[in-house]
Legacy VTK file of the C-alpha trace (Angstrom):
# vtk DataFile Version 3.0
C-alpha trace
ASCII
DATASET POLYDATA
POINTS 173 float
0.000 0.000 0.000
2.667 2.602 0.868
4.568 1.861 -2.357
1.491 2.516 -4.491
0.797 5.680 -2.489
4.370 6.866 -3.039
4.150 6.088 -6.761
0.805 7.909 -7.086
2.016 11.090 -5.346
5.341 11.030 -7.172
3.573 10.710 -10.539
1.246 13.590 -9.609
4.098 15.909 -8.579
6.247 15.019 -11.611
3.192 15.461 -13.848
2.675 19.012 -12.549
6.236 19.922 -13.523
5.921 18.111 -16.850
8.862 15.720 -16.530
8.869 11.955 -16.995
12.116 10.502 -15.612
12.877 6.872 -14.782
11.781 6.151 -11.206
12.816 3.168 -9.080
11.212 2.667 -5.656
12.992 0.234 -3.322
11.794 -0.928 0.081
14.553 -0.919 2.714
13.111 -2.284 5.963
10.368 0.140 6.977
11.778 2.887 4.753
11.607 3.530 1.033
14.401 4.726 -1.231
13.381 6.459 -4.433
15.919 6.881 -7.234
14.932 9.297 -9.985
17.070 9.342 -13.135
16.709 11.565 -16.167
18.089 14.429 -18.202
17.820 18.084 -17.208
16.649 17.415 -13.635
19.072 19.806 -11.963
16.224 22.205 -11.196
14.714 19.457 -9.008
17.971 19.291 -7.028
18.400 23.044 -6.630
21.101 24.989 -4.834
22.955 22.610 -2.494
20.072 20.148 -2.697
17.482 22.484 -1.181
14.856 21.760 -3.868
15.525 18.034 -3.483
14.991 18.298 0.281
11.760 20.229 -0.264
10.558 17.692 -2.847
11.260 14.848 -0.383
9.456 16.755 2.387
6.338 17.325 0.260
6.283 13.710 -0.908
6.762 12.367 2.638
3.932 14.487 4.010
1.558 13.630 1.164
2.170 9.916 1.792
1.741 10.437 5.549
-1.565 12.235 5.077
-2.930 9.416 2.922
-1.664 6.506 5.066
-1.922 8.180 8.499
1.421 6.576 9.276
4.904 8.052 8.985
6.946 6.223 6.357
10.627 7.232 6.033
11.342 8.194 2.445
14.709 9.044 0.912
14.586 10.684 -2.497
17.670 10.839 -4.711
17.823 12.508 -8.104
20.556 11.470 -10.551
22.632 10.114 -7.643
23.089 13.589 -6.135
22.376 12.607 -2.528
24.618 9.515 -2.649
27.465 11.490 -4.249
27.112 14.152 -1.562
27.272 11.486 1.189
30.415 9.999 -0.366
32.088 13.425 -0.348
30.885 13.981 3.225
32.472 10.701 4.351
35.839 11.761 2.894
35.545 15.154 4.607
34.652 13.524 7.946
37.737 11.301 7.817
39.846 14.484 7.644
37.999 16.016 10.616
38.473 12.802 12.611
42.211 12.870 11.865
42.416 16.520 12.970
40.541 15.805 16.203
42.870 12.887 16.945
46.050 14.807 16.155
45.209 18.000 18.048
43.192 16.261 20.802
40.610 19.041 20.524
36.986 19.028 19.452
36.405 20.031 15.842
33.295 21.947 14.771
31.885 20.818 11.442
30.273 23.113 8.879
26.460 23.297 8.741
24.831 19.991 7.798
21.262 18.933 7.145
19.607 16.644 9.716
19.999 13.731 7.283
23.733 14.438 6.903
24.216 14.856 10.673
22.564 11.496 11.285
24.830 9.892 8.671
27.917 11.445 10.305
26.850 10.247 13.776
26.543 6.700 12.396
29.903 6.984 10.607
31.730 8.309 13.687
30.078 5.615 15.794
32.454 3.162 14.081
35.472 4.863 15.698
36.502 4.028 19.253
38.726 7.046 19.858
36.336 9.847 18.818
32.683 10.697 19.479
30.238 13.059 17.811
27.797 15.462 19.386
25.211 17.877 17.973
24.736 21.247 19.658
22.440 24.171 18.987
18.971 24.538 17.532
17.492 24.909 14.073
19.814 26.249 11.405
22.440 26.943 14.089
22.729 23.244 14.994
26.294 22.032 14.511
28.030 18.716 14.842
31.295 18.356 16.769
33.926 15.618 16.511
35.318 15.068 20.003
38.401 12.966 20.817
37.794 10.497 23.637
39.907 11.476 26.634
41.383 8.236 27.797
41.736 6.717 24.374
45.305 5.595 24.798
47.547 3.471 22.711
46.800 -0.212 22.894
49.760 -2.452 23.627
49.923 -5.758 21.781
52.618 -8.325 22.418
53.843 -10.787 19.864
54.363 -14.006 21.816
56.691 -15.620 19.254
59.309 -12.889 18.916
58.723 -10.956 22.113
58.504 -7.668 20.164
56.064 -4.998 21.284
53.796 -3.205 18.841
51.863 -0.023 19.620
48.662 0.679 17.704
46.282 3.590 18.041
42.678 2.309 18.003
41.121 3.348 14.738
37.751 1.748 14.259
35.413 -0.642 16.012
35.065 -2.571 12.762
38.751 -3.485 12.474
LINES 1 174
173 0 1 2 3 4 5 6 7 8 9 10 11 12 13 14 15 16 17 18 19 20 21 22 23 24 25 26 27 28 29 30 31 32 33 34 35 36 37 38 39 40 41 42 43 44 45 46 47 48 49 50 51 52 53 54 55 56 57 58 59 60 61 62 63 64 65 66 67 68 69 70 71 72 73 74 75 76 77 78 79 80 81 82 83 84 85 86 87 88 89 90 91 92 93 94 95 96 97 98 99 100 101 102 103 104 105 106 107 108 109 110 111 112 113 114 115 116 117 118 119 120 121 122 123 124 125 126 127 128 129 130 131 132 133 134 135 136 137 138 139 140 141 142 143 144 145 146 147 148 149 150 151 152 153 154 155 156 157 158 159 160 161 162 163 164 165 166 167 168 169 170 171 172
């Protein structure tokens, strides 16, 4: 039911703006991911993705009103959102390195709520830094904070008796 509702509202909105791109709707758990591909769709993305965010907001609320249930929807046009997240991940790695090296908290540039959530999940993989959001509304900022007490981990090689010192990098490794 939600997928047909999403498709109906998406077709209506795209019909009003007289575009007919390729649309793929994928269910991901309770959420839906919508990939829209086509030529000359930059106006749907807008300046720094603001039109894309507004489009997603309108679609999400139209689906909510019809289903009376909140369904998380992520809308991506021509891979813009995914490309932006990939660039954000590279940028975050640099901020994590700076926080580690200087042992000071680093304030990140303004991010959307979606991007902040993604960064919190990304930084959650590290054991020697944390992330924290501070502020309200458009003034909300994310900080990368080195963990005080994250010290070097000593590992001993039992065969050769050599000592190796490694700085903890990630929970995944």
